[in-house]
C-alpha positions as CSV (number, residue, x, y, z in Angstrom):
1,M,214.8,19.8,49.2
2,D,215.3,17.8,52.5
3,L,213.0,18.4,55.4
4,S,215.7,19.9,57.7
5,L,216.7,22.6,55.1
6,R,213.1,23.3,54.3
7,N,212.4,23.9,58.0
8,R,215.4,26.3,58.3
9,L,214.3,28.3,55.3
10,E,210.7,28.5,56.5
11,K,211.8,29.6,60.0
12,S,214.0,32.3,58.4
13,A,211.1,33.6,56.4
14,L,208.6,33.4,59.3
15,D,211.0,35.3,61.7
16,H,211.0,38.2,59.3
17,G,207.3,38.6,58.6
18,F,207.0,36.4,55.5
19,S,204.5,34.1,57.3
20,I,202.3,33.0,54.5
21,P,203.7,29.9,52.7
22,L,203.0,29.7,49.0
23,G,204.6,26.3,48.4
24,E,207.5,25.2,46.3
25,S,208.1,26.2,42.7
26,D,211.0,25.1,40.5
27,G,213.0,24.3,43.6
28,W,212.3,27.6,45.4
29,L,210.2,28.0,48.5
30,C,207.9,31.0,48.2
31,F,206.3,33.1,50.9
32,Q,204.0,36.2,51.1
33,G,204.6,38.9,53.7
34,H,201.6,39.4,56.0
35,A,202.0,43.2,56.1
36,V,203.9,44.1,53.0
37,T,203.2,43.8,49.3
38,A,206.1,41.6,48.6
39,R,206.8,37.9,48.1
40,L,210.0,36.0,49.1
41,A,211.7,33.1,47.3
42,L,214.4,31.0,49.0
43,T,216.6,28.1,47.8
44,T,220.2,26.8,48.0
45,D,222.8,25.0,45.9
46,D,225.1,22.1,46.4
47,T,227.9,24.3,47.8
48,G,225.8,25.5,50.7
49,R,225.1,29.0,49.4
50,F,221.7,30.4,49.8
51,F,219.8,32.3,47.1
52,V,217.2,34.9,48.1
53,G,214.6,36.4,45.7
54,T,212.2,39.3,46.1
55,S,209.1,40.1,43.9
56,H,209.3,43.8,44.9
57,R,211.0,45.6,42.0
58,G,211.9,48.6,44.1
59,V,213.6,46.3,46.7
60,G,215.4,44.5,44.0
61,R,216.8,47.7,42.6
62,E,218.1,48.7,46.0
63,L,219.7,45.4,46.7
64,S,221.3,45.2,43.3
65,S,223.9,47.7,44.4
66,E,224.5,45.8,47.7
67,L,224.5,42.1,46.8
68,A,225.8,39.8,44.1
69,P,223.1,38.4,41.7
70,A,222.2,34.7,42.0
71,P,223.4,32.5,39.1
72,V,219.8,31.2,38.8
73,A,216.6,33.2,39.3
74,H,213.0,32.4,40.0
75,E,210.7,33.9,37.4
76,G,209.3,37.2,38.5
77,F,211.9,37.7,41.3
78,D,215.1,39.6,41.6
79,C,217.5,37.0,43.1
80,F,220.7,37.4,45.1
81,I,223.4,35.3,46.7
82,A,223.5,34.8,50.5
83,P,226.9,33.1,51.2
84,S,225.9,31.9,54.7
85,S,222.9,31.4,56.9
86,G,223.8,34.6,58.8
87,D,223.8,36.5,55.5
88,L,220.5,34.8,54.6
89,F,218.9,36.0,57.9
90,R,220.2,39.6,57.4
91,I,219.1,39.8,53.8
92,I,215.5,38.6,54.5
93,G,215.3,41.2,57.2
94,R,216.6,43.8,54.8
95,I,214.0,42.8,52.2
96,W,211.2,43.2,54.8
97,A,212.5,46.6,55.9
98,L,212.8,47.9,52.4
99,A,209.4,46.7,51.4
100,R,207.9,48.6,54.3
101,S,209.8,51.8,53.6
102,L,210.2,52.3,49.9
103,P,207.7,54.4,47.9
104,N,204.8,54.4,48.3
105,E,204.4,52.4,51.5
106,P,205.0,55.4,53.9
107,L,202.5,57.5,51.9
108,A,199.8,54.7,52.2
109,E,200.4,54.5,55.9
110,F,200.2,58.3,56.2
111,E,196.9,58.5,54.4
112,R,195.5,55.7,56.5
113,L,196.4,57.5,59.7
114,L,195.0,60.8,58.5
115,Q,191.6,59.3,57.9
116,E,191.3,58.2,61.6
117,E,190.6,61.7,63.0
118,P,189.4,64.0,60.2
119,S,189.1,67.7,61.0
120,S,189.8,71.1,59.4
121,T,191.6,74.1,60.9
122,E,195.2,74.8,61.8
123,V,195.1,72.0,64.2
124,E,194.5,69.6,61.3
125,R,197.6,71.0,59.5
126,L,199.8,70.5,62.5
127,R,198.3,67.0,63.1
128,K,199.0,66.1,59.5
129,E,202.6,67.2,59.8
130,R,203.1,65.4,63.1
131,I,201.7,62.2,61.7
132,G,203.8,62.6,58.5
133,Q,207.0,63.1,60.4
134,N,206.4,60.0,62.6
135,V,205.7,57.9,59.5
136,F,208.7,59.3,57.8
137,R,211.0,58.5,60.7
138,S,209.7,55.0,60.9
139,A,210.3,54.5,57.2
140,L,213.9,55.9,57.5
141,M,214.6,53.6,60.4
142,D,213.7,50.7,58.2
143,Y,215.5,52.0,55.1
144,W,218.8,52.8,56.9
145,E,218.7,49.7,59.1
146,K,218.2,51.7,62.3
147,S,221.6,53.3,62.1
148,C,223.0,56.8,61.2
149,A,223.6,57.1,57.5
150,V,227.1,58.5,58.2
151,T,228.4,57.4,61.6
152,G,226.6,54.1,62.1
153,V,225.3,55.1,65.5
154,R,222.4,52.7,66.4
155,N,220.9,54.2,69.6
156,P,217.4,55.4,68.4
157,T,217.3,58.2,70.9
158,L,220.3,59.8,69.2
159,L,218.9,59.5,65.7
160,R,216.9,62.1,63.7
161,A,214.9,61.8,60.5
162,S,216.4,64.5,58.2
163,H,214.5,65.7,55.1
164,I,216.9,66.5,52.2
165,I,214.3,68.7,50.6
166,P,212.5,70.1,53.6
167,W,208.8,69.2,54.4
168,A,207.6,72.7,53.5
169,K,209.5,72.8,50.2
170,C,208.1,69.5,48.9
171,E,205.5,69.7,46.2
172,S,203.5,66.6,47.4
173,D,203.0,64.3,50.3
174,E,204.5,61.6,48.1
175,E,207.8,63.5,48.1
176,R,207.6,64.4,51.8
177,L,207.3,60.7,52.7
178,N,209.8,59.3,50.1
179,V,212.6,57.6,51.9
180,H,215.0,58.7,49.1
181,N,214.3,62.3,50.4
182,G,215.7,61.5,53.8
183,L,218.8,60.7,55.8
184,L,218.8,59.1,59.3
185,L,221.5,61.2,61.2
186,V,222.8,61.7,64.7
187,A,221.4,64.9,66.2
188,T,224.5,67.0,65.6
189,L,224.7,66.1,61.9
190,D,220.9,66.5,61.6
191,A,221.1,70.1,63.0
192,A,224.0,71.0,60.7
193,F,222.4,69.4,57.6
194,D,219.0,71.1,58.3
195,A,220.7,74.5,58.7
196,G,222.8,74.1,55.5
197,L,226.1,73.9,57.4
198,V,226.9,70.5,55.9
199,S,225.8,68.6,52.8
200,F,227.2,65.7,50.7
201,D,228.7,65.6,47.2
202,D,227.8,63.2,44.4
203,G,230.2,60.6,45.9
204,G,228.5,60.8,49.4
205,N,231.5,62.7,50.9
206,I,230.6,65.4,53.5
207,L,230.8,69.1,52.6
208,I,231.3,71.5,55.5
209,S,230.4,75.1,55.3
210,T,233.2,77.7,56.0
211,K,230.8,79.0,58.7
212,V,231.7,76.0,60.8
213,S,235.1,76.7,62.4
214,D,237.7,74.0,62.8
215,G,237.2,74.2,66.6
216,D,233.5,73.7,66.2
217,Q,234.0,70.8,63.8
218,L,236.3,69.1,66.3
219,A,234.0,69.8,69.3
220,S,230.8,68.6,67.5
221,G,232.4,65.5,66.0
222,I,231.8,66.7,62.4
223,L,234.8,65.5,60.5
224,P,235.9,66.2,56.9
225,T,236.5,62.5,56.4
226,M,232.8,61.6,56.9
227,R,230.7,60.1,54.1
228,L,227.4,58.4,53.6
229,T,227.3,54.7,54.0
230,R,224.9,54.3,51.1
231,L,224.0,56.4,48.1
232,N,221.9,55.9,45.0
233,D,220.7,58.1,42.1
234,E,217.4,59.1,43.8
235,I,219.2,60.3,47.0
236,A,222.0,61.9,44.9
237,K,219.4,63.9,42.9
238,R,217.9,65.3,46.1
239,L,221.3,66.1,47.6
240,S,222.0,68.1,44.5
241,W,218.9,70.2,45.3
242,H,220.2,70.6,48.9
243,R,223.6,71.8,47.8
244,T,222.1,74.3,45.4
245,N,219.3,75.6,47.7
246,L,220.3,75.1,51.3
247,F,224.0,74.5,51.7
248,E,226.0,77.6,52.8
249,G,229.3,76.5,51.3
């Protein structure tokens, strides 16, 4: 691998938090993230395509539904094709964000923050919920790439972290902080989803309650053509619970 290419790959890794170089192995440059439990592997072929690998199995599973697998893989890594340098930059950032948001990273952050100010009383319960909601929102911002899961709106002030199974209904903190139990939604959709006035089917298509009039749908921007930009089995399982227990169809 020539020096110019090596420098480009190293910069791409460094810019996204994979700042600990682990050297070259079988033609792949490997890196460790400084704040995530994931390693990154990068290489290229003679046609100019880049290949990106992640050691985080959860991240690999998520990306397998979004990216084409690389024709060659580094041992212990799930590897994918990045057709251009722009794609390479985006995918490395996606790996970093997923490694920070997938179970059980939000839970670990939540437990760490809880230990900072131990107390007992109702104040502690409220503090715990506040910390949990903040950690959950941060994780959803990473998972959904800082955009609404339906509309693509990217202004963070307009986005809300919506639990699919509500906080109070979850059986554990692990479930409360699981990014697969959340959708990042614009405020109007968040309010409707939380109230059971909208939900989503197994294909990610929006379901609108008959309690929302045509006029209110139009005025609020809730359209019957809306659908989730991404859906996997874990999210679909929780949406099934939402349709059964909350949605007022």
